[in-house]
C-alpha positions in Angstrom: 87.8 37.1 32.0 88.5 40.0 29.7 85.7 41.2 27.5 87.8 40.8 24.4 88.2 37.1 25.0 84.4 36.6 25.2 83.8 38.2 21.9 84.4 35.6 19.2 84.4 35.8 15.4 81.0 34.3 15.2 79.7 37.1 17.3 81.2 39.8 15.1 79.6 38.3 12.1 76.2 39.2 13.5 74.7 42.5 14.5 75.1 44.5 17.7 71.8 45.5 19.1 71.6 48.7 21.3 68.4 48.9 23.4 67.5 52.5 24.6 64.6 53.1 26.9 63.4 55.7 29.4 60.5 54.9 31.8 58.4 58.1 31.1 58.2 60.9 28.6 59.1 63.3 31.3 62.4 61.4 31.8 63.0 61.5 28.1 62.6 65.3 28.1 64.3 66.1 31.4 66.8 63.3 32.0 68.8 63.8 28.8 72.1 62.6 30.4 70.7 59.1 30.8 69.7 59.1 27.1 73.2 60.3 26.1 74.9 57.6 28.2 72.8 54.9 26.5 73.5 56.1 23.0 77.2 56.2 24.0 77.3 52.4 24.2 77.8 52.4 20.4 81.4 53.3 21.1 81.8 50.2 23.3 80.5 48.0 20.4 82.9 49.7 18.0 85.8 49.1 20.4 84.9 45.4 20.6 85.1 45.0 16.9 81.7 45.7 15.4 81.4 47.9 12.4 79.3 51.0 12.6 76.8 49.7 10.1 76.4 46.5 12.1 75.1 48.4 15.2 71.3 48.5 15.3 69.7 50.9 17.7 66.2 50.1 19.1 64.7 53.2 20.8 61.0 52.8 20.0 60.2 52.1 23.6 61.0 55.6 24.8 58.6 56.6 27.6 57.4 53.0 28.3 57.7 51.3 31.7 59.9 48.2 31.9 57.5 46.4 34.3 56.3 44.3 31.5 57.2 43.4 27.9 53.6 43.0 26.6 53.3 46.7 25.4 57.0 47.2 24.4 57.3 46.6 20.7 61.0 47.4 20.7 61.8 44.7 23.3 59.7 42.2 21.5 61.6 42.9 18.3 64.9 42.5 20.2 63.8 39.1 21.6 62.7 38.0 18.1 66.0 38.9 16.4 68.0 37.2 19.1 66.0 34.1 18.7 66.5 34.2 15.0 70.3 34.3 15.5 70.7 37.8 14.1 72.2 39.4 17.2 75.8 38.8 18.3 75.5 41.1 21.4 72.8 42.9 23.2 73.7 46.2 24.8 71.9 48.2 27.5 73.1 50.7 30.0 71.9 48.5 32.9 69.6 45.6 33.4 66.7 47.9 34.4 66.8 49.4 30.9 66.2 46.0 29.3 63.6 44.7 31.9 62.4 45.2 35.4 60.5 42.0 35.4 62.3 38.7 36.2 60.1 36.7 33.9 61.0 38.9 30.9 64.7 39.1 31.9 65.2 35.4 32.4 63.4 34.7 29.1 65.9 37.0 27.4 68.8 35.2 29.1 67.5 31.8 28.0 67.2 32.9 24.4 70.6 34.5 24.4 72.2 31.4 25.9 70.5 29.2 23.3 71.5 31.6 20.4 75.1 32.2 21.8 74.4 35.9 22.1 76.4 38.1 24.5 75.0 40.8 26.8 76.8 44.1 27.6 76.1 46.7 30.2 78.0 49.5 31.8 80.0 47.1 33.9 81.2 44.6 31.3 80.4 41.8 28.8 78.5 38.6 29.9 78.0 35.3 28.3 74.6 33.8 29.4 75.8 30.4 28.4 78.4 30.6 31.2 77.1 29.7 34.7 78.9 32.4 36.6 77.9 35.1 34.1 74.3 33.9 34.1 74.2 33.8 37.9 75.5 37.4 38.1 72.9 38.5 35.5 70.2 36.8 37.4 71.1 38.6 40.6 71.1 41.9 38.7 67.7 41.2 37.4 66.4 40.4 40.8 67.8 43.6 42.3 66.3 45.6 39.4 62.9 44.2 40.1 63.3 44.9 43.8 64.4 48.4 43.1 61.3 49.0 41.1 59.2 47.8 44.0 61.1 50.1 46.4 60.6 53.1 44.1 56.9 52.5 43.8 56.6 51.9 47.6 58.3 55.2 48.4 56.1 57.1 45.9 52.9 55.3 47.0 53.7 55.9 50.7 53.9 59.6 50.1 50.7 59.7 48.2 48.8 57.7 50.8 50.1 59.9 53.6 48.8 63.0 51.9 45.6 61.3 51.0 44.9 60.3 54.6 45.1 63.9 55.5 42.9 64.9 52.6 45.7 67.0 50.9 46.4 64.9 47.9 45.0 66.6 44.8 42.9 64.2 42.8 41.0 65.0 39.6 37.8 66.6 40.6 34.3 65.8 39.1 32.4 68.4 37.2 31.2 71.2 39.5 34.3 71.5 41.7 37.6 73.4 41.2 40.7 74.1 43.2 41.2 77.7 44.3 44.5 79.6 44.6 45.3 77.9 48.0 44.5 74.4 46.7 41.2 74.1 48.5 38.2 72.4 46.8 35.4 74.9 46.2 32.2 74.9 44.1 32.6 75.8 40.4 32.4 79.6 40.1 30.3 79.2 36.9 26.7 79.8 38.1 25.1 77.7 35.2 27.2 74.7 36.2 26.2 74.9 39.9 22.5 75.4 39.1 22.4 72.6 36.6 24.0 70.1 39.0 21.7 71.2 41.8 18.7 70.8 39.5 20.0 67.3 38.6 20.0 66.1 42.2 16.6 67.7 42.9 15.1 66.0 39.8 16.5 62.6 40.9 14.9 63.1 44.4 11.6 63.8 42.7 11.5 61.0 40.1 13.5 58.4 41.9 15.3 57.0 38.9 18.5 57.8 36.9 16.8 56.9 33.6 13.8 59.1 34.4 16.1 62.0 35.3 17.7 61.7 31.9 14.3 61.8 30.3 13.4 64.9 32.2 16.5 66.7 31.0 15.8 65.6 27.5 12.1 66.7 27.6 13.0 70.1 29.1 15.9 70.7 26.6 18.5 70.9 29.3 22.2 69.9 29.0 24.7 68.7 31.6 28.1 70.3 32.1 31.3 68.3 31.3 34.9 69.4 32.0 37.7 67.6 30.3 40.7 66.6 32.3 43.6 69.2 32.2 41.2 71.6 30.4 39.5 74.6 31.7 36.9 74.7 29.0 33.4 73.5 30.0 31.1 72.0 27.5 27.4 71.3 27.9 26.2 68.0 26.4 23.0 65.9 26.6 22.7 64.0 29.8 23.3 60.2 29.5 22.5 57.4 31.9 26.1 56.6 32.5 26.9 60.3 33.4 23.9 60.3 35.7 24.9 57.1 37.5 28.5 58.3 37.8 27.4 61.6 39.3 25.0 59.9 41.8 27.7 57.5 42.9 30.5 60.1 43.4 30.9 60.9 47.1 32.5 64.3 46.4 29.2 65.8 45.5 28.3 65.2 49.2 31.5 67.1 50.3 33.4 63.9 51.2 37.0 63.5 50.3 37.7 59.9 49.1 40.7 58.2 47.7 41.3 54.6 46.7 37.8 53.6 45.6 39.4 51.4 42.9 42.5 49.3 42.5 44.0 48.0 39.3 45.0 44.5 38.3 47.3 43.8 35.4 46.0 41.2 33.0 48.1 38.8 30.8 48.1 41.2 27.9 49.6 44.0 30.1 46.4 46.1 30.5 45.4 47.6 33.9 41.8 46.6 34.7 40.1 48.6 37.4 38.3 46.9 40.2 36.0 48.4 42.8 36.7 48.3 46.5 34.1 48.0 49.1 33.4 51.2 51.1 35.1 49.9 54.2 38.3 49.2 52.1 38.7 52.8 50.8 42.1 54.1 51.5 40.8 57.5 52.6 37.3 58.8 53.4 36.9 62.2 55.1 33.3 63.5 55.5 32.6 67.3 55.3 36.1 67.9 53.8 34.8 70.6 51.4 31.4 72.1 50.3 29.0 69.8 48.4 25.8 70.0 46.4 23.9 67.5 48.7 24.2 66.4 52.3 25.8 63.0 53.2 22.4 61.8 54.2 20.9 62.6 50.8 23.9 60.9 49.2 23.2 57.7 51.1 19.5 57.9 50.3 20.4 58.2 46.6 22.6 55.1 46.8 19.8 53.2 48.5 17.4 54.3 45.8 19.7 53.1 43.1 20.2 49.8 44.9 16.5 49.2 45.2 15.9 50.1 41.5 18.5 47.5 40.4 17.4 44.8 42.9 15.6 41.8 41.7 12.2 40.6 43.0 13.6 38.0 45.3 13.5 40.6 48.1 11.3 43.5 49.0 11.4 46.0 46.3 9.7 49.4 45.8 10.6 50.2 42.2 10.0 53.7 40.7 6.6 54.2 39.1 6.3 53.3 35.5 3.7 53.8 32.8 2.1 50.3 33.2 -1.6 49.9 34.1 -0.8 47.9 37.3 -1.5 50.3 40.2 0.3 48.2 42.9 3.6 48.0 41.0 6.3 46.9 43.5 3.8 47.0 46.4 1.7 43.8 45.9 2.8 41.0 48.2 1.8 37.3 47.9 -0.2 36.2 50.9 0.9 32.6 50.5 4.7 32.8 50.2 5.4 36.5 51.2 7.3 37.4 48.0 6.5 40.4 45.9 4.3 39.8 42.9 5.7 40.2 39.4 3.7 42.0 36.7 2.6 40.5 33.4 0.7 42.5 30.8 -1.4 41.0 28.0 -3.5 42.6 25.3 -6.9 41.0 25.0 -10.0 42.3 23.1 -8.1 45.4 22.1 -7.1 46.5 25.6 -4.1 45.9 27.9 -4.7 43.8 31.0 -2.4 43.6 34.0 -1.9 40.4 36.1 -0.1 39.9 39.4 1.9 36.7 39.1 3.9 34.9 41.8 5.8 32.2 39.9 9.4 32.4 41.0 9.2 29.2 42.9 8.0 27.5 39.7 10.9 28.9 37.7 13.6 28.0 40.3 12.4 24.8 42.0 9.7 23.5 39.7 7.0 24.1 42.3 3.4 25.1 41.4 2.7 28.7 40.8 1.5 30.4 44.0 -1.1 32.8 42.7 -2.1 34.5 39.4 -4.6 37.4 40.0 -6.2 39.7 37.5 -5.1 43.3 38.3 -8.2 45.3 37.2 -10.5 44.4 40.2 -7.7 44.8 42.7 -6.7 48.2 41.3 -10.3 49.4 41.2 -10.9 48.4 44.8 -7.6 50.0 46.1 -8.2 53.1 44.0 -11.6 53.6 45.4 -10.2 53.2 48.9 -7.5 55.8 48.2 -9.9 58.2 46.6 -12.2 58.0 49.6 -9.3 58.6 52.1 -7.6 61.4 50.2 -10.6 63.6 49.5 -10.4 65.5 52.8 -6.7 66.5 52.1 -7.3 67.2 48.4 -7.2 71.0 48.8 -3.7 71.0 50.3 -2.5 68.4 47.8 -3.7 70.5 44.8 -2.0 73.6 46.1 1.2 71.7 46.7 1.2 70.2 43.2 0.7 73.6 41.7 3.6 75.1 43.6 5.8 72.2 42.7 5.0 72.6 39.0 5.7 76.3 39.1 9.0 75.9 40.9 10.1 73.2 38.5 9.3 75.4 35.5 11.0 78.4 37.0 14.1 76.4 37.8 14.3 75.0 34.2 13.8 78.5 32.8 16.6 79.8 35.0 19.0 77.2 33.6 18.0 78.2 30.0 18.7 81.8 30.9 22.2 80.8 32.0 22.7 79.2 28.6 21.6 82.4 26.9 23.9 84.5 29.0 26.8 82.2 28.2 26.1 82.4 24.5 25.8 86.2 24.8 29.2 86.4 26.5 30.8 84.3 23.7 29.2 86.5 21.0 30.4 89.7 22.7 33.9 88.2 23.0 34.0 87.3 19.4 32.8 90.8 18.5 35.6 92.4 20.5 38.2 90.2 18.8 36.8 91.1 15.4 36.9 94.8 16.3 40.5 94.7 17.5 41.9 93.2 14.3 43.3 95.3 11.4 40.6 95.5 8.7 43.3 95.2 6.0 44.4 91.8 7.4 41.6 90.0 5.6 43.1 86.5 6.4 42.5 87.0 10.1 39.5 89.3 9.8 37.5 86.8 7.7 38.2 84.1 10.2 37.1 86.2 13.2 34.1 87.4 11.3 33.0 83.8 10.6 33.5 83.0 14.3 31.4 86.0 15.3 28.6 84.9 13.0 28.7 81.4 14.5 28.4 82.8 18.0 25.5 85.0 17.0 23.6 82.0 15.5 24.2 80.0 18.7 22.9 83.0 20.7 19.8 83.2 18.5 19.1 79.4 18.9 19.5 79.6 22.7 16.9 82.5 22.8 14.5 80.7 20.6 14.8 77.5 22.7 14.1 79.5 25.8 11.0 81.2 24.3 9.7 77.9 23.0 10.1 76.3 26.4 8.5 79.2 28.2 5.5 78.8 25.9 5.2 75.1 26.6 5.5 75.8 30.4 2.7 78.3 30.1 0.5 75.8 28.3 1.2 73.3 31.1 -0.3 75.8 33.6 -3.1 77.2 31.5 -6.7 77.5 32.6 -7.5 73.8 31.9 -4.8 72.7 34.4 -6.0 75.2 36.9 -9.6 73.9 36.5 -8.3 70.3 37.1 -6.5 71.4 40.2 -9.7 73.1 41.4 -11.7 70.0 40.6 -9.3 68.0 42.8 -10.4 70.1 45.7 -14.0 69.4 45.2 -14.1 65.8 43.7 -10.9 63.9 44.0 -12.7 60.7 42.9 -13.4 62.2 39.5 -9.8 63.3 39.1 -8.6 59.8 40.2 -10.7 58.2 37.5 -9.7 60.7 34.8 -8.4 58.7 31.8 -6.0 61.5 30.9 -4.2 61.2 34.2 -1.0 59.1 33.7 -0.7 55.9 35.7 2.7 57.1 36.9 1.1 60.0 38.8 -1.4 57.6 40.5 1.5 55.4 41.6 3.5 58.3 42.9 0.5 59.4 45.0 -0.1 55.8 46.2 3.6 55.5 47.3 3.0 58.3 49.9 -0.1 56.6 51.3 0.3 52.8 51.1 3.2 50.7 52.4 2.2 47.4 50.8 -0.8 45.3 49.8 -1.1 41.6 50.5 -3.3 39.6 48.2 -4.9 36.2 48.9 -6.9 34.5 46.1 -10.0 32.4 47.2 -10.9 30.3 44.2 -13.8 28.5 45.9 -15.5 31.9 46.6 -14.4 33.5 43.4 -13.0 36.5 45.3 -9.6 38.0 46.3 -8.9 39.2 49.8 -7.0 42.5 49.9 -5.1 43.5 53.1 -3.9 47.2 52.7 -1.2 48.5 55.1 -0.9 52.3 55.2 2.3 54.3 55.9 1.0 55.3 59.4 0.4 51.6 60.3 -3.3 51.5 59.8 -4.7 48.5 57.9 -7.8 47.9 55.8 -9.2 44.6 54.4 -11.1 44.6 51.1 -12.7 41.9 49.0 -12.7 42.0 45.2 -14.6 39.8 42.8 -12.4 37.8 40.5 -13.2 38.3 36.8 -14.9 35.5 35.0 -13.1 33.1 32.7 -13.6 33.1 29.0 -16.0 30.2 29.3 -17.9 31.9 32.1 -18.2 35.1 30.2 -19.9 33.4 27.2 -22.1 31.1 29.5 -25.8 31.8 29.3 -27.2 33.6 32.3 -29.4 31.7 34.7 -32.4 34.0 34.1 -32.2 33.2 30.3 -32.0 29.5 31.0 -35.1 29.8 33.2 -37.0 31.6 30.5 -36.0 29.0 27.9 -37.1 26.2 30.3 -40.5 27.9 30.6 -41.0 28.5 26.9 -40.2 24.9 26.0 -43.5 23.9 27.5 -45.5 25.7 24.8 -43.0 26.7 22.0 -40.6 25.1 19.6 -36.9 26.1 19.5 -37.3 28.4 16.5 -40.3 30.1 18.2 -38.2 30.5 21.3 -35.3 32.0 19.3 -37.6 34.6 17.8 -39.0 35.5 21.3 -35.5 36.0 22.7 -34.3 38.0 19.8 -37.4 40.3 20.0 -36.6 40.9 23.7 -33.0 41.9 22.9 -31.4 38.9 24.6 -28.2 37.7 22.9 -26.2 34.4 23.3 -23.8 34.5 26.3 -26.1 36.9 28.2 -24.5 40.1 27.0 -23.6 42.1 23.9 -19.9 41.8 23.3 -17.8 44.4 21.3 -17.9 43.6 17.7 -20.3 40.7 18.3 -23.7 42.6 18.5 -24.9 40.8 15.3 -25.0 37.4 17.0 -28.6 36.2 17.5 -30.4 33.2 18.8 -31.3 30.4 16.3 -33.2 27.2 16.7 -30.0 25.2 16.7 -28.4 27.5 19.3 -31.5 27.3 21.6 -31.4 23.5 21.2 -27.7 23.4 22.1 -28.2 25.6 25.1 -31.0 23.4 26.4 -29.1 20.2 25.9 -25.9 21.7 27.3 -27.6 22.8 30.5 -29.7 19.6 31.0 -33.1 21.0 30.1 -35.8 18.5 29.0 -36.6 18.7 25.3 -40.0 19.7 24.1 -40.6 16.2 22.7 -40.0 14.6 26.1 -42.3 17.2 27.7 -45.1 16.4 25.2 -44.6 12.6 25.7 -45.0 13.1 29.4 -48.3 14.8 28.7 -49.5 11.7 26.8 -48.8 12.8 23.3 -48.5 10.0 20.6 -46.6 9.7 17.4 -48.5 9.3 14.1 -48.4 5.5 14.0 -49.4 5.3 17.7 -52.3 7.8 17.2 -53.6 6.0 14.1 -53.4 2.6 15.9 -55.2 4.1 18.9 -58.0 5.4 16.7 -58.1 2.4 14.5 -57.7 4.4 11.3 -55.1 4.8 8.6 -52.3 7.4 9.0 -53.6 9.3 6.0 -57.0 9.5 7.6 -55.3 10.8 10.8 -53.8 13.6 8.7 -57.2 14.4 7.3 -58.7 14.4 10.7 -56.0 16.8 11.9 -56.7 19.1 9.0 -60.4 19.1 9.8 -59.7 19.7 13.5 -60.8 16.3 14.7 -57.3 15.6 16.2 -54.9 18.1 17.8 -51.3 18.1 16.6 -48.4 19.6 18.8 -45.1 20.4 16.9 -41.9 19.8 18.9 -39.6 21.1 16.0 -39.9 22.5 12.6 -40.4 19.1 11.0 -42.1 16.7 13.4 -45.1 16.7 15.7 -47.0 14.6 18.3 -50.7 14.0 18.4 -53.2 14.4 21.3 -55.7 11.4 21.4 -57.6 11.3 24.7 -60.2 8.5 24.0 -61.1 6.0 21.3 -64.0 8.3 20.2 -63.3 11.8 18.9 -63.2 14.6 21.4 -66.5 16.1 22.7 -65.8 19.5 21.3 -65.9 18.0 17.7 -69.2 15.9 18.2 -71.4 18.0 15.9 -69.0 17.8 13.1 -68.5 14.1 13.7 -72.2 13.5 13.5 -72.5 15.3 10.2 -69.5 13.4 8.8 -71.1 10.1 10.0 -74.4 10.9 8.4 -72.7 11.8 5.2 -70.8 8.5 5.1 -74.0 6.5 5.9 -76.0 8.2 3.1 -73.2 7.5 0.6 -73.3 3.8 1.7 -77.1 3.7 1.3 -77.0 5.2 -2.2 -74.4 2.7 -3.2 -76.4 -0.2 -2.0 -79.6 1.0 -3.7 -78.1 1.0 -7.2 -78.7 -2.2 -9.4 -75.8 -4.2 -10.2 -74.7 -4.4 -13.9 -72.6 -7.5 -14.6 -69.7 -7.1 -16.9 -70.1 -8.7 -20.3 -68.4 -12.1 -20.5 -68.3 -12.6 -16.8 -70.8 -14.8 -15.0 -71.7 -13.3 -11.6 
């Protein structure tokens, strides 16, 4: 059917939309003929009857791929206007210009058929509402999508073929450049090479990416960074992400790799990278170019990173930290075979470490395997290590000193490179300033300002180097040398030195001990320690478990024995005074901040009752002592008389506390030792009775006797 018959008056009443698109900006710049052909479709619309002011050109998607419509704002606007009934015809040079995706293309066809909108390309005019036209447009869309696949396949095939030979030029990481022949070589900048080499050496020493970042920060070093498509190198503070990216890049080991990642397009049109397994890499050629480390060192670094990020469910030897636990990552539970976890608690003003095996409790609700205090274990293992290392302490001290000096020299060399770079930049700025015409103040002032900035940068670099050199000299002063000499004579003293960081002890321990298996024996109050050394030798130790809080405040057996002995002849208050005079405190020891606690009568009574000691009253009763009523009844006298007799020494009283006593009455008659006094008292009573009887009676008046 002729195109003029398909164009109806209702189509001419609406606008004519011309969609212009090129797949890349390079095509926009170089393939200008295609752009001209697309804009020339305006003449086709005018010939079909549309006025020039009705023709709307949409060219905002220049340089965008037609694989999807999610990121093409121009195509989305076109679909919106067609759906709103504003478009009478949609024009495109070919189907591939509108869409290379069948989903987007058929969506446009559906909307055009529903809105009665025509479609025009270089071959003719089509009505999507017509079955034949729609079938033809569908075939064109399918061929356009297949064409895109073929184009990508041809390009991808050429890239893969070059990559398998190691000839495809990929962006290089910092530290590598391409030479004139296209070969990969190390960066000619000496500061860049030395900094990267020092980075790998530091990681091998500390065994952690985060600790490597801390070393660079403490030493004031910066890591090189080269932007893509730029030759300028900048030195920035090292970050953890940069350290991990450098450690995981195979090219630093001289290995050519390609296809470590693949991309998946999401619903919003974004390409999301996904990692491939090492066996799925598209190309991997070892020893393809020079590297900073060997492939073996690269694999060891990957293994170290894997171990550092691994959980405690499997064997794990984590890098040494600052914690007090000496056996970090090396203590194994003797019951289940898992590695202990660490738990720190602050008690009585100091930090305590505990080895905990509770993963079964957290995952399956089973009881906790073991919970062992770390102080006795660490002390026993530390004493064993100190005893074994002492013969080799001389060699170890010299090796430590050499390592410290080499480390400081390497850091100073990197700072010197920074000074040389700043000096070169300052000299270059000076030459530029000298070459400019002095009368051209607009340029001269700018170059002078740049020269001053470079001079300030140079001064700062020199000051930083001098300050770092002074700190390094302080690190190797006479005090450090004396400590190294002390190591050769008495390693035990150095091991117990409080100023020695726990990290250094753990590093030394890692070279000697493979692992330590702990088995707690609650019935014996001890922990059995099985030490396995690197060479295969084993040692078995026994450590005393610390007492619980209740046991720590419990009175010592010797104090209980003393109290039991004193209760035979003293009251509780007298016993308290005796214990305090002897320097004995409750709980059996003087605790920090509790030295003012002393024994009292109530505390002695509580200790005796708590530990099942017989009270003084029961002891006196067992010896035949009587209470006041019982003693008065035994003697046949009044209680007041008994008190008078006690005051005159006729009866012996024994106090069993500060308020009550018992009385010692052996016979019905007074004791033999008081007979003389008894006789005098008896004679006095008899004389008083005789005098009373000898007096005449005087009857009272008015009373008959």
